[in-house]
C-alpha positions in Angstrom: -26.8 -62.9 -5.0 -30.4 -62.4 -3.2 -32.9 -65.0 -4.2 -36.6 -65.4 -3.5 -35.5 -67.0 0.0 -33.1 -64.8 0.7 -34.2 -61.4 0.2 -31.5 -58.3 0.9 -33.3 -56.3 3.1 -32.4 -53.0 4.4 -34.0 -50.3 7.0 -33.2 -46.7 6.4 -34.5 -43.8 8.1 -33.6 -40.7 10.4 -32.5 -40.9 13.9 -35.0 -42.0 16.3 -37.4 -43.7 13.4 -37.2 -46.5 15.0 -35.3 -49.0 13.6 -33.6 -50.8 16.2 -37.6 -52.1 17.3 -38.3 -52.9 13.6 -35.1 -55.1 13.0 -35.4 -57.0 15.9 -39.4 -57.2 15.4 -38.7 -59.0 11.7 -35.3 -61.0 12.6 -37.2 -62.5 16.0 -40.4 -62.9 13.1 -38.7 -64.7 10.2 -36.9 -66.7 12.9 -39.6 -69.2 14.2 -39.4 -71.1 10.9 -36.3 -73.1 9.1 -34.8 -70.0 7.6 -31.3 -68.2 8.8 -31.7 -64.7 9.3 -28.4 -62.5 9.7 -28.8 -59.3 11.4 -26.0 -56.5 10.4 -25.9 -52.9 10.1 -23.2 -50.1 8.3 -21.2 -49.1 9.7 -20.2 -51.4 12.5 -21.1 -54.9 11.3 -17.4 -55.9 11.1 -14.1 -55.9 13.0 -13.0 -53.3 10.7 -16.1 -51.8 10.6 -16.4 -51.3 14.9 -12.9 -49.4 14.1 -14.7 -47.2 11.5 -17.9 -46.4 13.2 -15.6 -44.8 16.3 -13.7 -42.8 13.9 -16.8 -41.6 12.3 -19.1 -41.3 14.6 -17.3 -40.7 17.4 -13.8 -39.3 16.2 -12.9 -35.6 15.7 -14.3 -33.6 12.7 -13.5 -35.5 9.6 -14.0 -33.8 5.8 -17.3 -34.6 4.2 -15.5 -36.0 1.3 -13.5 -37.9 3.6 -16.6 -39.2 5.6 -18.4 -40.4 2.5 -14.9 -42.6 1.3 -14.6 -43.8 4.9 -18.6 -45.0 4.7 -17.7 -46.9 1.4 -14.7 -48.2 2.9 -16.8 -50.0 5.3 -19.7 -50.9 2.7 -17.2 -52.8 0.5 -15.4 -54.4 3.5 -19.2 -55.3 4.7 -20.3 -57.1 1.5 -17.5 -58.7 0.9 -17.2 -60.6 4.4 -20.7 -60.6 5.5 -23.6 -59.6 3.1 -22.8 -61.6 0.0 -21.4 -64.5 2.0 -24.6 -65.1 3.6 -27.5 -64.4 0.8 -25.4 -67.2 -0.9 -26.1 -69.6 1.5 -29.5 -68.7 1.4 -29.9 -66.5 4.7 -32.2 -63.4 5.1 -30.1 -60.4 5.4 -31.5 -57.4 7.2 -29.3 -54.2 7.1 -29.3 -51.6 9.7 -28.5 -48.8 7.0 -26.8 -49.5 3.4 -25.9 -47.2 0.1 -28.8 -45.1 0.7 -27.6 -43.5 4.4 -24.6 -42.7 2.3 -26.6 -40.5 -0.7 -29.2 -39.0 1.8 -26.8 -38.1 4.8 -23.3 -37.1 3.1 -24.8 -36.4 -0.3 -28.3 -34.3 0.9 -27.0 -33.3 4.3 -23.6 -32.8 3.9 -24.4 -31.3 0.5 -22.1 -33.5 -2.1 -23.3 -34.5 -5.3 -25.4 -37.6 -4.8 -24.4 -39.3 -7.8 -21.2 -39.0 -6.9 -22.0 -40.4 -3.6 -24.0 -43.7 -5.4 -21.8 -43.8 -7.9 -18.8 -44.7 -5.2 -21.0 -46.8 -3.5 -22.0 -49.2 -6.5 -18.5 -49.5 -7.1 -17.7 -50.8 -3.2 -20.6 -53.4 -3.4 -20.3 -54.2 -6.8 -23.5 -53.2 -8.0 -25.6 -54.9 -4.7 -28.7 -53.8 -4.2 -31.3 -54.3 -1.7 -34.4 -56.7 -2.1 -36.5 -54.2 -0.6 -35.5 -50.9 1.5 -37.9 -50.2 4.4 -37.8 -46.1 5.1 -39.3 -45.1 8.4 -40.0 -41.4 7.7 -40.5 -39.4 10.7 -40.1 -35.8 11.2 -36.5 -34.8 12.6 -37.9 -32.9 15.2 -39.8 -35.9 16.5 -36.8 -38.1 16.1 -35.0 -36.0 18.2 -37.5 -35.7 21.0 -37.2 -39.5 20.9 -33.7 -39.7 20.9 -32.8 -36.7 23.9 -29.6 -35.2 24.6 -26.4 -36.4 23.3 -25.9 -38.4 20.5 -22.8 -39.3 17.8 -21.5 -36.5 14.9 -24.1 -36.8 12.8 -27.2 -36.5 15.6 -26.3 -33.4 17.0 -25.6 -31.8 13.1 -28.3 -28.8 13.2 -32.0 -29.7 12.3 -31.5 -28.5 8.6 -29.1 -31.1 8.0 -31.9 -33.1 9.4 -34.2 -32.0 7.3 -32.3 -32.2 4.1 -31.6 -35.8 4.8 -35.3 -36.2 5.4 -35.7 -35.1 1.8 -33.0 -36.9 0.6 -34.5 -40.1 1.6 -37.9 -39.5 0.5 -36.3 -38.3 -2.9 -34.8 -41.9 -3.1 -37.9 -43.7 -2.3 -39.4 -41.6 -5.0 -37.2 -42.4 -7.5 -36.9 -46.7 -6.9 -40.3 -47.1 -5.6 -40.3 -50.5 -6.9 -38.5 -51.5 -4.4 -39.2 -49.1 -1.3 -41.9 -49.1 1.4 -42.2 -45.6 3.3 -44.0 -46.2 6.6 -45.0 -43.4 8.6 -42.8 -43.9 11.8 -45.3 -42.2 14.3 -47.8 -45.2 13.3 -47.6 -47.4 16.5 -45.1 -49.7 16.7 -47.7 -52.9 15.7 -48.7 -51.6 12.7 -45.6 -50.6 11.5 -43.9 -53.9 12.2 -47.8 -55.5 10.1 -46.8 -53.4 7.3 -43.0 -54.6 7.1 -44.4 -58.3 7.6 -46.2 -57.7 4.6 -43.7 -56.3 2.3 -41.2 -59.2 3.6 -43.2 -62.3 3.7 -43.9 -63.2 0.0 -39.9 -62.9 -0.5 -39.5 -65.8 2.0 -41.5 -69.1 1.3 -40.4 -70.3 4.6 -41.9 -67.2 6.5 -44.4 -68.0 9.3 
């Protein structure tokens, strides 16, 4: 389980919000000390996850409920084989997406019952909750412009889908503000990085 020296940090947000950049910045900063840092993602943090990722994001149409259950299956395997073992040995775990993505994308985006989606994820993870969730908030239109043409199945959804996803993330952050840091993703990258460091530093005793 997470401890004061081994936080579980999750980055969430819409497409084009800059999660990859900020995850790498946090990893690099924490790795300057003696702290082990494990960076992972959902889906795709395991060999099974890579197969499920291809199915979910690059395959044919997947029914919304099936989509939600496949994400939950990936999460169950990911938590049991990667996240919990890393936390148990004292590593900081930084994840690109976690259960709030399912609630936002499959719940709000696909208009499924968000409470049911959350309950499936709680069961899949045996209740593992991040110590802090960094939500990089961005207007979906800006994210689309950053990302450019193309994209996976979810990225190619219509604008109203992505607006619902953004609203879903913000609702989750408002309901659990104690474990969220909501950052304006239009800020310069270095300002976002500083805000993230300020939030994570007290959780890691050896933070440089």
